[in-house]
C-alpha positions as a Markdown table, in Angstrom:
| # | Residue | x | y | z |
|---|---|---|---|---|
| 1 | Unk | 153.4 | -40.5 | 53.6 |
| 2 | Unk | 150.8 | -41.0 | 56.4 |
| 3 | Unk | 147.8 | -38.6 | 56.5 |
| 4 | Unk | 146.7 | -37.4 | 59.8 |
| 5 | Unk | 143.2 | -36.3 | 60.8 |
| 6 | Unk | 143.7 | -32.9 | 62.2 |
| 7 | Unk | 141.5 | -32.0 | 65.1 |
| 8 | Unk | 141.2 | -28.9 | 67.0 |
| 9 | Unk | 140.1 | -28.3 | 70.6 |
| 10 | Unk | 136.5 | -27.3 | 70.8 |
| 11 | Unk | 136.6 | -26.5 | 74.5 |
| 12 | Unk | 137.9 | -27.4 | 77.9 |
| 13 | Unk | 136.2 | -27.5 | 81.3 |
| 14 | Unk | 137.0 | -28.3 | 84.9 |
| 15 | Unk | 135.0 | -28.7 | 88.0 |
| 16 | Unk | 135.7 | -29.4 | 91.5 |
| 17 | Unk | 133.2 | -30.2 | 94.2 |
| 18 | Unk | 133.1 | -31.1 | 97.9 |
| 19 | Unk | 132.0 | -34.7 | 98.4 |
| 20 | Unk | 129.8 | -33.9 | 101.4 |
| 21 | Unk | 127.8 | -31.5 | 99.2 |
| 22 | Unk | 126.8 | -34.4 | 97.0 |
| 23 | Unk | 126.2 | -36.6 | 99.9 |
| 24 | Unk | 123.9 | -34.1 | 101.7 |
| 25 | Unk | 121.8 | -33.4 | 98.6 |
| 26 | Unk | 121.5 | -37.2 | 97.8 |
| 27 | Unk | 120.3 | -37.9 | 101.4 |
| 28 | Unk | 117.8 | -35.0 | 101.4 |
| 29 | Unk | 116.4 | -35.2 | 97.8 |
| 30 | Unk | 115.2 | -38.8 | 97.0 |
| 31 | Unk | 114.9 | -38.1 | 93.2 |
| 32 | Unk | 118.3 | -36.4 | 92.8 |
| 33 | Unk | 120.2 | -39.6 | 92.2 |
| 34 | Unk | 117.9 | -40.7 | 89.3 |
| 35 | Unk | 117.7 | -37.2 | 87.9 |
| 36 | Unk | 121.4 | -36.6 | 87.7 |
| 37 | Unk | 123.0 | -40.1 | 87.2 |
| 38 | Unk | 122.4 | -43.0 | 84.6 |
| 39 | Unk | 121.5 | -46.4 | 85.9 |
| 40 | Unk | 125.0 | -47.6 | 85.0 |
| 41 | Unk | 126.5 | -44.8 | 87.0 |
| 42 | Unk | 124.4 | -45.6 | 90.0 |
| 43 | Unk | 125.3 | -49.3 | 89.8 |
| 44 | Unk | 129.0 | -48.4 | 89.7 |
| 45 | Unk | 128.9 | -45.9 | 92.5 |
| 46 | Unk | 126.7 | -48.0 | 94.8 |
| 47 | Unk | 129.3 | -50.8 | 94.4 |
| 48 | Unk | 132.0 | -48.7 | 96.0 |
| 49 | Unk | 132.8 | -48.4 | 99.7 |
| 50 | Unk | 133.2 | -44.6 | 99.4 |
| 51 | Unk | 130.3 | -44.2 | 97.0 |
| 52 | Unk | 129.9 | -40.5 | 97.4 |
| 53 | Unk | 133.4 | -39.8 | 96.1 |
| 54 | Unk | 132.5 | -41.6 | 92.9 |
| 55 | Unk | 129.2 | -39.8 | 92.6 |
| 56 | Unk | 130.9 | -36.5 | 93.2 |
| 57 | Unk | 133.6 | -37.2 | 90.5 |
| 58 | Unk | 130.8 | -38.0 | 88.0 |
| 59 | Unk | 128.9 | -34.9 | 89.0 |
| 60 | Unk | 132.1 | -32.9 | 88.4 |
| 61 | Unk | 132.6 | -34.5 | 84.9 |
| 62 | Unk | 129.1 | -33.6 | 83.9 |
| 63 | Unk | 129.7 | -30.0 | 85.0 |
| 64 | Unk | 133.1 | -29.9 | 83.4 |
| 65 | Unk | 131.5 | -31.1 | 80.0 |
| 66 | Unk | 129.0 | -28.3 | 80.1 |
| 67 | Unk | 131.7 | -25.8 | 80.7 |
| 68 | Unk | 133.7 | -27.3 | 77.9 |
| 69 | Unk | 130.9 | -27.0 | 75.3 |
| 70 | Unk | 130.5 | -23.4 | 76.5 |
| 71 | Unk | 126.7 | -23.2 | 76.4 |
| 72 | Unk | 125.8 | -23.7 | 80.0 |
| 73 | Unk | 122.7 | -25.8 | 80.6 |
| 74 | Unk | 121.0 | -24.7 | 77.4 |
| 75 | Unk | 119.4 | -26.8 | 74.6 |
| 76 | Unk | 117.6 | -29.0 | 77.0 |
| 77 | Unk | 120.6 | -31.1 | 77.9 |
| 78 | Unk | 120.1 | -33.0 | 81.1 |
| 79 | Unk | 122.7 | -34.4 | 83.5 |
| 80 | Unk | 121.7 | -38.0 | 82.9 |
| 81 | Unk | 122.4 | -37.6 | 79.2 |
| 82 | Unk | 126.1 | -37.3 | 80.0 |
| 83 | Unk | 127.2 | -40.8 | 80.9 |
| 84 | Unk | 130.4 | -41.3 | 82.7 |
| 85 | Unk | 131.8 | -44.8 | 82.7 |
| 86 | Unk | 135.1 | -46.7 | 82.3 |
| 87 | Unk | 136.7 | -48.8 | 79.6 |
| 88 | Unk | 137.9 | -52.3 | 80.5 |
| 89 | Unk | 141.3 | -50.9 | 81.7 |
| 90 | Unk | 139.6 | -48.2 | 84.0 |
| 91 | Unk | 140.0 | -45.2 | 81.8 |
| 92 | Unk | 137.1 | -42.9 | 82.3 |
| 93 | Unk | 134.9 | -42.1 | 79.3 |
| 94 | Unk | 131.9 | -39.8 | 78.5 |
| 95 | Unk | 129.1 | -41.2 | 76.3 |
| 96 | Unk | 126.4 | -38.8 | 75.4 |
| 97 | Unk | 122.6 | -39.5 | 74.9 |
| 98 | Unk | 119.6 | -37.5 | 73.9 |
| 99 | Unk | 119.9 | -33.7 | 73.4 |
| 100 | Unk | 123.6 | -33.9 | 74.5 |
| 101 | Unk | 124.4 | -36.3 | 71.7 |
| 102 | Unk | 122.4 | -34.2 | 69.1 |
| 103 | Unk | 124.4 | -31.1 | 70.1 |
| 104 | Unk | 127.7 | -33.0 | 69.8 |
| 105 | Unk | 126.8 | -34.3 | 66.4 |
| 106 | Unk | 125.6 | -30.9 | 65.2 |
| 107 | Unk | 128.9 | -29.2 | 66.4 |
| 108 | Unk | 131.0 | -31.9 | 64.9 |
| 109 | Unk | 132.5 | -33.1 | 68.2 |
| 110 | Unk | 134.8 | -36.0 | 67.5 |
| 111 | Unk | 136.4 | -36.9 | 70.8 |
| 112 | Unk | 135.7 | -36.3 | 74.5 |
| 113 | Unk | 138.6 | -36.7 | 76.9 |
| 114 | Unk | 137.9 | -36.9 | 80.6 |
| 115 | Unk | 140.0 | -37.2 | 83.7 |
| 116 | Unk | 138.6 | -37.8 | 87.2 |
| 117 | Unk | 140.2 | -37.6 | 90.6 |
| 118 | Unk | 138.9 | -37.8 | 94.1 |
| 119 | Unk | 140.0 | -37.6 | 97.7 |
| 120 | Unk | 138.0 | -38.1 | 100.9 |
| 121 | Unk | 136.5 | -34.6 | 100.8 |
| 122 | Unk | 137.0 | -33.4 | 97.1 |
| 123 | Unk | 136.4 | -34.5 | 93.6 |
| 124 | Unk | 137.6 | -33.0 | 90.4 |
| 125 | Unk | 137.1 | -33.5 | 86.7 |
| 126 | Unk | 138.7 | -32.1 | 83.6 |
| 127 | Unk | 137.1 | -32.4 | 80.1 |
| 128 | Unk | 138.7 | -31.6 | 76.8 |
| 129 | Unk | 136.6 | -31.8 | 73.7 |
| 130 | Unk | 138.0 | -32.1 | 70.1 |
| 131 | Unk | 136.3 | -31.1 | 67.0 |
């Protein structure tokens, strides 16, 4: 008989944002982009025709992740430590670095599921974390 690793849901989070809000902040605050997004995220978004939709979806994923861990922005976790990228087939993934990674290891987080969607004016992300 096969044995299964039983996981439990550690937390869920969702976030929705207006694309224009991200665009406005990025146009006004020169350092915002580098403070919030990883170099890989910036390269990806800048390669897109509607780049602000992609930035907004990633911003929402970072917010949804923080809601899913249930701590808010405590423990020194920074936005850029939550890296949203894609596997070769286009599935979105979250990879953690720095304090975010330390937190996940301490809490025994085993898997992070993320779903992104965006329209012309809105972006949304849902994150489910398993332990």
